[in-house]
MITORKE-672231 format. One record per residue (C-alpha): z, y, x; residue number from 1; residue in three letters. Coordinates in steps of 0.001 Angstrom, whole numbers, plus 500000, padded with zeros to 6 digits. Layout:
N
c3	c2	c1	i	aa
Z	Y	X	NUM	ALA
...
REM end
This chain:
183
c3	c2	c1	i	aa
404219	795011	356982	1	MET
403999	798653	357886	2	LEU
403217	799532	361488	3	PRO
406329	800652	363281	4	SER
405293	800750	366928	5	ALA
405644	804530	367112	6	ILE
409202	805663	366632	7	LYS
411186	808856	367040	8	LYS
408401	811064	365699	9	GLY
408203	813659	362979	10	VAL
407759	811587	359836	11	VAL
405912	813158	356925	12	PHE
406928	811302	353771	13	TYR
405984	811674	350129	14	GLY
403114	811830	347698	15	SER
399345	812308	347981	16	SER
399679	815776	349504	17	SER
401126	813947	352504	18	ILE
398604	811084	352329	19	VAL
395714	813550	352386	20	LYS
397178	815534	355294	21	TRP
394880	813718	357681	22	THR
395028	816394	360382	23	THR
398731	816053	361243	24	LEU
398063	815194	364894	25	ALA
395752	818204	365325	26	GLN
397965	820524	363269	27	ASP
401104	819636	365240	28	PHE
399831	818851	368761	29	PRO
403268	819346	370341	30	ASP
404817	816583	368213	31	TYR
404346	812902	367571	32	THR
403593	812775	363857	33	THR
403638	809834	361486	34	LEU
402137	809958	358008	35	ASN
404101	807871	355531	36	ARG
402758	809243	352298	37	GLY
401844	807066	349360	38	PHE
399638	808475	346652	39	GLY
400972	809225	343225	40	GLY
404554	808694	344299	41	SER
407489	810130	342438	42	LEU
410601	811446	344142	43	LEU
412407	808459	342647	44	LEU
409931	806124	344373	45	GLN
410575	807904	347672	46	CYS
414229	807057	347167	47	LEU
413428	803423	346430	48	ASN
410952	803001	349298	49	GLU
412770	804893	352071	50	PHE
414392	801835	353659	51	LYS
411063	800000	353808	52	ARG
408645	802809	354616	53	VAL
410573	805343	356719	54	THR
413878	803959	357943	55	TYR
412365	801545	360544	56	PRO
410582	804445	362264	57	LEU
413812	806084	363453	58	GLU
412457	809573	362716	59	PRO
413453	812534	364837	60	SER
412663	814839	361887	61	VAL
411781	814031	358286	62	LEU
409416	816287	356319	63	VAL
409415	815394	352637	64	LEU
407034	816362	349839	65	TYR
407561	814876	346383	66	ALA
408475	815972	342891	67	GLY
405168	817334	341663	68	GLU
404076	813987	340228	69	ASN
407465	813583	338563	70	ASP
406920	816778	336562	71	ILE
403317	815788	335774	72	ALA
404624	812442	334488	73	ALA
406936	814237	332066	74	GLY
410235	814096	333967	75	ARG
412449	817118	333499	76	THR
413440	819448	336342	77	PRO
417008	818136	335976	78	ALA
415810	814529	336356	79	ALA
413831	815394	339496	80	VAL
416880	817226	340848	81	GLN
418961	814128	340180	82	ASP
416525	811982	342199	83	SER
416784	814471	345067	84	PHE
420580	814370	344823	85	ARG
420396	810600	345277	86	GLN
417775	810597	348038	87	LEU
419495	812861	350562	88	ILE
422854	811015	350588	89	PRO
421000	807701	350907	90	MET
419078	809013	353940	91	ILE
422343	810353	355389	92	ARG
423889	806867	355275	93	ARG
421291	805758	357819	94	PHE
420707	809020	359683	95	TYR
423721	811342	359341	96	PRO
422289	814055	361608	97	ASN
418560	813788	360913	98	LEU
416921	817180	360372	99	PRO
415242	817018	356972	100	ILE
412804	819508	355469	101	ALA
411867	819477	351821	102	TYR
408552	821208	351086	103	ILE
408740	822884	347691	104	SER
406519	821679	344899	105	ILE
403187	823454	345115	106	LYS
401589	825293	342206	107	PRO
398183	823763	341444	108	THR
395378	824964	339186	109	PRO
395102	821466	337657	110	ALA
398748	821581	336620	111	ARG
399060	825279	335811	112	ALA
400580	824486	332408	113	THR
403541	822961	334256	114	LEU
404122	825905	336578	115	ILE
407412	826974	334957	116	GLU
408893	823452	335166	117	LYS
407725	823083	338771	118	MET
409260	826397	339750	119	ASN
412516	825518	337975	120	GLU
412595	822242	339891	121	THR
412087	824111	343157	122	ASN
414934	826489	342344	123	ILE
417266	823625	341434	124	ARG
416497	821729	344643	125	ILE
416711	824880	346782	126	ARG
420103	825714	345312	127	ASP
421340	822159	345949	128	ASP
420145	822280	349543	129	ILE
421866	825608	350152	130	GLU
425147	824538	348558	131	SER
425447	820821	349253	132	SER
423130	819479	351944	133	PHE
423716	820771	355474	134	PRO
420933	819865	357869	135	GLY
418349	819998	355079	136	VAL
415916	822911	354967	137	THR
414005	824089	351917	138	PHE
410472	825046	352959	139	ILE
409210	827368	350272	140	ASN
405418	827240	350158	141	ILE
405321	828380	346507	142	TRP
404732	832143	346954	143	PRO
402011	831601	349557	144	PHE
399916	829534	347152	145	MET
399812	832011	344276	146	LEU
397415	834797	343383	147	LEU
398849	838291	342782	148	PRO
398902	837482	339042	149	ASN
401302	834569	339650	150	GLY
398737	831840	339023	151	GLN
397848	829077	341540	152	PRO
395163	830131	344014	153	ASN
392125	827884	343365	154	PRO
390672	828757	346796	155	ALA
393362	826525	348356	156	LEU
392324	823390	346469	157	PHE
389486	820908	346370	158	GLY
387271	820066	343415	159	PRO
390045	818216	341547	160	ASP
392101	821462	341624	161	ARG
395171	819368	342453	162	GLU
394817	818362	346082	163	HIS
394613	820981	348804	164	MET
391672	821768	351020	165	ASN
391931	822833	354662	166	SER
392953	826374	353648	167	GLU
395915	825019	351689	168	GLY
396968	822780	354564	169	TYR
396660	825714	356978	170	ALA
399390	827478	354984	171	ILE
401606	824400	355125	172	TRP
400932	823934	358840	173	THR
402016	827474	359690	174	LYS
405263	827203	357719	175	ILE
406127	823669	358860	176	VAL
405402	824621	362492	177	THR
407954	827436	362236	178	ALA
410466	824935	360834	179	TYR
409815	822379	363595	180	LEU
410258	825051	366249	181	GLN
413664	825861	364741	182	SER
415105	822330	364941	183	VAL
REM end
């Protein structure tokens, strides 16, 4: 059973980039934060696990990061978009007015060969958010994690070149803070 004593906080939900964001409380001192990441998760798994992992927490805001592992597992940008198109309406059935932020897929040195598919996925999801999902915000971290030559910035990642270090999370913290202040 997942702990659910703390409710009404900002719930961070998604893959290992959420799991490894161990400084949420320090990064967002003005908010009650809850980390509900599960490593290696696909966007489709976030859809399937929402009712068990996130729903009972009665989030005040949901910050979602997933989709990167889907592309790495060989799913197409259209398939990831389809999972997103299923996830948001399912969340809305439980929480019709919940502010939701989707953090764009990040470009990583370890997955640089997939950069075009990741960016296409981001564009598809951003366009869906803008046209079809009121109350959902697309947080675009993509351009802040690239070098001037358009390649992922290795200085933002740890030794595995896939998971961020504190410099990478500092970028996310700044952008997510601006979002939280807007809702």
